[in-house]
N, C-alpha and C positions, 0 to 999 in steps of 0.2 A: 528649933533648938539652936543654941549658940555654942560653938566649939572652936576654940583656938583660932580666932580670926575668921571663922566661917559661920554663915547663917543658913540653916536648913528650913525650907518651906515645903509643905505638903500640898500638892495640887489636886489630890483626890481623884486621879484618873481623868482629868479634864482633857478636852480635845480642842484643836484650833490650828491655825497656821503660824501664829506668832507667840513667842514667849517673851515677856517684857519685865524689866525692873524699872521702877519709877519712884520718885520722891514727890510728895504733895506739897505745893506751895512754892515760894521763891527760894530755891536752893541749888546747890551744885552737886551733881552726882559723880562719884568716883568709885570704881570697883576694880578688882583685879581679874576675876575669872567667874564665869557663870557655867555651871555644869547641870545638865538636864538628864534625868534618868526615868525610864519607863516604870510604871507600877509593876511590882513583881506579881506573877501569877501563882495561884495555888499549885499549878502543875509544872512550875518551872523546872523541877528536878527531872521531869520526863522529857523536856523540850531541848533539843540541841540548839546552839546559838544560830540565829537566822542572819543571812546576808540580806538585809532589807534597807537599802539606801533611801534617803528622802528624795523628793522630786527635784529634778534639775530643770532649768529653763531649756526647752527643747524646740527644735526647728525642723522643717521638712527635710527628710534625708534623701540622699542619692543611694538607693538601696542596692547593696551588692546582691547579685542573683543567688548566691549560695549561703550567705553567712550572717545576716543581721538577725539577732535574737529578738523575740517579741515576748514581753511579759505582761501579764494582766493580773491585778490592776497595774497601772503605769508606775506605781511607786515601789514595785517589787521586782528584783532582778534575779539574783541567784540565791536560792534558799533550800534548806534541807527539807525532807519530807515531813508531813505533820506527825505529831506524836500519836501514840496509841489512842483510839477513841475513848477508851475507858480509863479514867484516872487511876483506878485500882489495879489495872493490868500493867505489869512491868513493861517498860519500853524494850522492843527487840534489840535496839542498839543503845548502849550506855551513852550518856551525854559526852560529847566530844569537847576537848579543850578548845577554847576560843582563840584562834591564832591571830585575831585582830586587836586584842587588848594588850597594852603595854604593861607587863607585870611589875616593872621597876618604877613606874611613875609615882613620885611622892614618897618612896620608901627611904628609910634611913641609909645614909651613905658615909663613907670615910675615904680619905686619901692619905698617902704615905707622908706627905708634908704639904705646906701651903706656900706656893711661890709668890703669891700676892694676896693681900687680905680680901680682895674682891672675888677671887676665883676659888671658891670652896666646894666641897664634895657634893652638896645637895643640888648644885647648879646643873649637874649632869642628869638629874632625874626630875627636872621641873617642867619638862615639855617644851622648853624654849631653845632657840638656836642663835640668839644674839651673841656676837663675838665678845662683846664687852660685859654684858650683864648675865649671860647664861653659859658660862664656860668654867672649866676647872683647870688648875695649873699647879704642878708640884715644883719643888726646887730641883736643881740638877743633882742627882744622887744615884746610888746603886739600885737598880731594879725598882724604879718608882712604880707605884700601883694606885689604883682606885677600886673600891668595891661598893656594892649595894647589898644590904642585908635583907633577904626575903626568906623568912623561916619556912622550912619544909618546901622549898622550891623544888618542883619536879617537872619532868617531861619538857625540858627546855629545848626549844627548836632554834629559831633564828635570833641572833643578837645583832642589832644594828648599831654601829658606833659612828657618830657623825663628827667630821673634822671641824675644827674651829675655823670660821669663815675668814678671819684675819690672823695672819701669822700662825696658821695651823701647821701640823706635821703630818707626814705620811703614816697612816695607822694600819696599812695593809699587813705589816709585819708584827703588829702588836700581839701579845698573848692574851687571849680571852678564854676564861675557864670558869668552871663551877666547882666549888670546894665546900667541905663540911666545916672548915675552920677559917677564921679571918686571916688575912695576909699579915705577915710579920715584917718589920723593918729590915730592909736590905736583902731579904730572902725571896726566892721565887715562890709563888703562891701555891703551886701544885694542883692537886685535884684532877678533874677531867678537863683537858684542853680542847677547845672547839676549833674546827677547821675553817680557814678563810675560804669563802665561796664566791664572793661577788664584789666588785667595785662599781659604784654607780654615783656619779655626780656628788662627790664630797662625802659619800657614805661607804662604809665597809660592812659587809654582811659576813657573819660567822655562823656555822651550823654546829650546834651542841649535841645533836643526835639523841635527844631525849634524856640528857643528863639530869641528875638530881643532886641537891645539896642545899646549904643555907646561904651561900654567898656567891654572887656573880662578880667576877673581877675583870679588869683590864690592866695589863702590865707591860712595861718595856723591859727588855733584858739588856743589862749593861749600865754604864754611867750616863744617864740621859735625863731629860726633862719631859714629863708627860703633860700634854694639854689636849683637851677634846671638848666638844660642845654638848653632846647628848648620848646617852646609852639607852637603847630600847630593848626590852627582853620579851619574847613572845613564846607561847607554848608551841610545841611541835604539832602541826596539824595532823589529823588522823587520815591515813590513806584509805581507811575503810569507811569513812563517813560519806554519806550520799547526799546529793543535791539535785533538785529538779530544775530543768531549764525548759521554759516554754519558748518555742521557736517559730518564727515567721515562715510561711511557705511550706513546701512539702519536700525540699531537698533532703532534710534529715531522715526521711523515710527510707532512703537508700543506705543509711548507715546500719551497722550491725553491732550487737553486743561485743565488747572487747575493742572496738575502734578507739583510736587515740584522737583526742580533740585539743585544740588550743582555744582559750577564752581570753580575748584581748583586754588590755588595760582600758579603764575608763577614767583614770586619773591623769595628772600631768606627768606621770612616770611610766614610760613604756615597759619598764622591767616588771610591772605588776601584771603583765600577761602571764597566764598560767596554763598548765596542762592537766587534763583529766581523761578518764576512760568511761565509755558508755557501759552501763550495767543493765538498762532496760529501755524499751521504746514505747512510744504512744503516738497517736495522731497529732497531739499538740506539741510534743517535744521529746526530750530524753531525760533519763536519770543518769547521773555521772558520779564517780567517786575519784578523789585525788587529794593531793596536798594543797588545798585552796586556802590562801591566807588573806585574800583581798576582796573588797567589794567590787562587783561588776554590774554597773548600772544598765537597766534596760528601759524601753518605752514601747508604746504601741505604734506600729507603723501606720495605723489608721489615723493617728493624730497628726495634724499639719505642723505641730511643733516638735516632732521627733527627729533629733539628730544624735544626741549624746546617748550612745548605746554600744555595748560590747558586740564584737563579731565572734561567731563561733564557727570554727572550720575543722574539718576532719583531716588528719594526717595519714589516714589509712587508705590503702588501695588494694585491689585484688592482685595486681602484679607488683612484685617488690624486687628492686635492684639494690643490693646492700653490700657494703664493704665488709670484709671479714673482721671479726672482733679483734681489737688490739692493733689495728692497722695504722691508726693515726700516728704521725701526720701524713704518711704515704699510703693512701687508700686507692681503691679503684676509681675509674672515671668513665663517663658515658659520652661518646662523641658521634655526631652525624656529620660525616666528612665528605665534601665534594659531591653531594647528591642534592638535587634541587626539588625533590618531591618526596613526600612521606607524611605519616600521621602518627604522632606519639601521644597516646591518650590513656588516662587512668592508671598511671604508674607511680609507685612510691619510690623515691630515690633517697637513700639515707646512708649515713656513715661512709660518704664518698668524698673524693677530692683530695688533691695533694697540696698541702698548705704552702703558699708562696711559690708555686711552680706554674709557669706559664702553660696554658693549654690543657691543664688537667683538672677539669671541672665536673660537677655532678651531672650537668646537662648542657652540652656544648654543641652549638651548630657552627661548623668549621668550613668556611670558604666555599659555599655552594653557588654564590652569585645570585642572579635573579631567580626567585623561588616562590612564586605566588601559590604553588601547590604544596608547600611545606607548612605543616600545622603542628603546634605543640599545645595541647589542650587538656585541662582537667587533671594535671599531675600534682603531686605533693612532694616537695623537697624539704627535708627537715634534718637538723642535727648533722650538717655536713661541714667540710673543712676548707673549702676554697670556692667562694662565690656560689652562685646559684644557676640561673638560666643565663648563659652567655651567648650572645649573637656576634659572630665574627665573619666579616666579609660576606654578608647576606643582605638581599634587598627583597622587599614586598612579601615577606613571610608573615605568619600570624602566631602570636603567643597569647592564648586566651584562657582565663579562669584557672590559673595555676597558683599554688601556694608555695611560698618559700619562707621557712621559719628556722631561725638560728643557724647561721653559717658564718664563716670567716670571709670578710670582704663583701662586696655588693651582692644584693639578691638578684636583681634584673639589670642587665647592662648591655650596651653596644660597645664592643671592645676597642676597635681601632678608629672609630669616628667615620669610617667609610660607609657604614651601614645606613641605608635610607629606605623610606617608604614602608617600613615594617609596622605592623599593627600590634600594640600591646593593649589588651582589653580585659578588664575585669580580673586582673591579677592582684595578689596580695603579697606584700613583702613585710616581714615582721622580724625585728630584733637581729639584724646582722651585726657582727662584731668586727673590730678592726684587725687587719693584718698588715705587715710591713715587708714589702719586697726588697727593701734596702736601696731603693733608688727612686727618683722622681721623673715622671714622663713629661712634666710641664715644659721644660726647656731642653729636652734631650734631642739634640739634632742627629744623634746616631740611630734613634728610633729603636733602641734595643731594650729599654726598660719595660718590664712587664707590668709594673705597678700602675694603677689608675686611681690614685688618691684613696686607696682602700683603708688607710689608717682611720679615717672617719667614714666608716662604711654606710652606704645609703640603701634604702629599699629599692630605689630606681636611680641609677647613675646614667646620665644621658649625655653622650659625647657629641651627638649630632641631633639637633632639634628637628630635622626633616624626617620625623617619624610620627606615628599616631599613638597618643596615649589617652585612652578613653576608659573612664570608669574604674580606675585602679585605686588601690588602697595601700598606704605606706605608714608603718609605725616603727620608729627608731629612736635611739637616744641621740641621734644627730639630725641630719636633714633627710626628710622622707623622699622628696623628689629633688634631685640636684642636677642642674644643667652645667656641664663643664665643657665649654665650646672653645677648642684651640685649633688643632690641625690633625689631618690623618697621620697615624703613627703606626708603630709596631710592625708586625710581619708584612702587613699590606704595603706599607711605605718602603720596607726594605726589599721585598721580593717581587712586588707588583707595582712599581712606581707609575706605570701608565694608568692603571686603574685608580690609584690614589689621586692623580692629577685631574681626573674627571669630576671629582667631587668638590663642591664649593668653588673657591677661586684658586685653582691649581693646588688643591690639597689643603687650603686654608679654610677652616670651618667658621672661625670667629668673624661675624659680620658678613658672611658670604653665603648663607643658606636660609631658606624659609623655615619658619616654625610651623610644621604641617598641621598638627592639631594637638591641643592639650585641653581636654574638656571632661567634666564630670568626675574628676579625680578627688580623692579624699585623703587627708592625713590627720592623725590625732596622737596625743600623748607624746609628741616628739619635740626636739629642741626647735626645729623649724619645719614648716609644712612644705614649702617650695622655695628654692633659692637658685640663683645662677651666678657663676663666676667663671671666667672673667666677663667683662662687659658683653652683653648679648644684643645684637641687632638682627632682627628677622628681615630678610629680603623678600620681595614680592614672590607670591606663589603658594603661600600657606595661609592658614587662618590668622597666624601672627598675633595671638592673644592668649591669655589665661581665661578660660570660660568655665563658669559654674563649678569653681573649686570650693571644696568644703574643708575647713581646718578647725578643729576644736581641741581645747586644752593643750595647746602647744606654747612654747616660749614665744615664737614669732609665727603668725599664721602664714603670711606670704611676704616674700622679699624679692626685689628686682634690682639688678646692678647693671645699669645701662648708661648711655651717653646722652647729653642734652639734645643731640641732633635727632634722636628717635624717642618715641613714647611707647611704653608697654601698657596696653589696655588690660585691666582686670575687670571682667564682666560677670555679673551674677554670682559673686562669691558669697559664701556664708561662713563667716569667721566668728566662731562662738567660744567665748571664755578663754581666749588666748591672752597671754600677758601683754603682748603687743600685736595689734591686728595686722598692720601692713608696715613693712620697712622699706625705705629707699636706701639702697646700699651706699650711695654717695650723695653729697649735696647737689651734684650735677645730674643725678638720675631724674628721669621724668616718668611719672606713672599716672595713668588715667583710670579713675574709679567710676564704674558705671553700674548702677542698680545693685549695690553691695549691701549686705547686712553685717555689721560689725558690733559685737557686744563685749562688754567688759568681763574680766575674770573676777568673780566675787571673792576669790581667795587672795587677790593681790592688790594692795592699795595703790601701787604705782602702775596698774594696768591702764594703757592709753590706746586710742585707736590707731595712731600713726606715729612713727618715729623716722628720723633721718640718721642713718648709720647706727647710733645707739642712743639710749635714753638721755644720757648726760650731755650729748652733743646736739640735741634737737632744739631748734629755735622756731619762733613763729615765722620768721622770714624764710627759714629753710623749708618748713612745711608748705608754705604758700608757693615757693618756687618748684618744689619737687612734685606736688600733687595737684592734679586737675580733678575736681569732684563734681559729679552731676547733682542736680537738685534732689533726686530720689535718695541717693546715698546720704547727703547732708541731712535731709529731713529724717530719714530712718534712724540714723545714729543719734541724732539729737533727741528724738522722741523715745526711742526704744533701746538705745545702746547701754544704758545703765552706768554711764561714766560719771558717777556722783563725786568721785574723789580726784578727778583729773587735775593735774597741776596747772595753774594759770598758763595759758599759751598753748597747751597741748590740744585744747578743745576749740581754739579760735576758729579753725576752718568750718566748724559746725555751728558756731554762734553768730555767724554773719547776719546782720539785721535783715538782709534780703530774704533769708530763709526762716525767719522767726515767725511766731504766730501759733495758733492752735495746731496741735498734732492731729493729722488726719488718721482715719482708720486705714492702716496699710496691712496687706496680707503678710503673714509670717511674722507677726509681732511676737515678742517673748510672752511666755505664759505669765499670767499676772500673779501667780502664787509663789514666787520666790525662787530661790536657788538652793542647790544641794549644799549641805554643810558637810565638809570633809572632816573626818575625825582628826583631832589634834588642834594646835593653836594656829588660827588662821594668820595672825599677824606675823608670828615668827617663821612659819613655813613660807609666808610670802617673801620675807627678806632673803631666806636661803635660796629659794627658787629663782627669784629675780637676779640675785648675785650670780648664780650659775649661768643664766642666759647672758648677762652682761659680760661675764668672764669669757664665754664662748665667742661673743662678738668681738671682744678685744683680741682674742687669739686669732680670729680671722683677719682682723685689721693688721696686726703685726706680721702675720704670715704673708699677706699679700701686698704690704706697703711698697716694697721695692718693685714688685710686678706692676703696681698701679702707675708708678712713674714711667716704667717702660711702655705701658699701654698708652699713656698720654703722649709720649714722644712719638710712638708709632702712628697714632691717629693724626698728630700734627703733620708728620711726613706724608701720610696718605692724602691729607687735604691739599698739601702743597703740590703733590703729583697731579 
């Protein structure tokens, strides 16, 4: 069928791995969009929508002992229970609204005025994010508005408003609402106003609470100019709708009906991590219900290609330590003080912590000194208000298999940089958010500032690398694992200067301590997997390398910021579908890549294996100077990396004639049957996400530019001494 610029083709239920469009003969093919829909079933009215992603290229995982989900078959992750076996029998649960379908896409739209002939109303519902070709703009006027007309719109849940990528405005204060009548010139649109709930990387989320009407609008109050890129409208997910999770291992058999779970994101956006509640149990997994709005990919751990898969973790424990309702921001806190032995296991810590107050944390180990008999294991910290597990003035203790989810400030941290020889093993840090102590510790010679770069909160904030980080997982909107090596600070430096002077070189950590061990850790869905700043040099006495690190669907998989006098080895890494695989922070940085697997992001056309500082500053000469690459890594990336669109020069280190020739059969090659297609426009999403990563790298560069000059001067002085 032909209809207004579109051609429909019926594939009659065909199966296969590829859908193609082709012209026969010598011709030029040009199309705008290809949409593929499944054949409708006779029983569709009985079947709630399924969360069934397509297969992603998968790689051998480092399995977390508690948390990795298993799905069978490999192409199914999170899905609702099957419908009633008899088509004639009514379904026990009515069909749920699909919270993954953008209801506004392609619908008729209007705006209060046109500020430029190119920026018209329909551009906000075209599925694109290009600042020039997919943007709306009004004139400067009283109460400018934009609306989309969706007749009989009901049960509106989340509305996502995307900022224009170039010359955009802050939309967090916009009025988003649902009304029965269209907006009128100069007037407020009225109806039901939605509440602002979340800001995330150029997007603002609003909750409309199930509102109904015919018009969804975005408006500014006052004499202003409205511009935005895209408006997405989603139905409210049903909290009563149930989904089945098939899980690897037997850890879930200890869970109970009513337990609260997190299901981590498997996209490039950490905020797609969601919460659910267990409603029933089986040997193979659990059934859950919750407001689930996103796909969560799974795969079989029996497959050697399995890496991209959601983690499922329980927030519930038998012992609960909870702050009283309404206590925020000054809630209770838990401290183990001045005792060097003990065992805290199986406790749920929630609604705790005093925001931006030093020493008032949900789980705080305070100044016990040498403590090999002190263990924190198997605890769950969630929805707290000041950091998570904080180690302060302690050595040789163990932090094992703990969960930290949604807190203000870092999830796991060593507070004063005096802490050494501690073991962090199999812990999970997910979605910490920033907090501001109103000061900076970086050049505070009074050692009184309690802040530790919490504004960009990390899953693991590491002030002293002479600790052991083994098998941990980080998922954040910033850097999952962040080494910030400076000097011993805080209470330790003020009140126990003799102890401070024993660490590093008279209290100086930077370039003065070993990197004890960093192995088997994983990050995904984060801006960066692992990073360090300032320049980090590991002295003899530790393993002094990044080993067997896995990062997938991050902006940058791994990053190292060091001096040309030392090299940071990255050994056995699996860097899967990151926009940039490995980043050298400086042109002077030196990184050695040994037996690494690096694969392209199929969603981002500018995805490259290596960069120096940022994409726009990378050159062939810079890559060759910064990276030493072994034969295995060169061959693996060339043969299996999938970098078909790499800009000339970015792939030069892997195209060296010395390493050309037939591709050998190497273990852990990508699955041959393609990559996951993420809903939405791949090219426009690519531009948006790449710009976000580049902007973040620019922010880091400007933030630390003055400090870089001080570092170089300091290193010159040290060499002269």
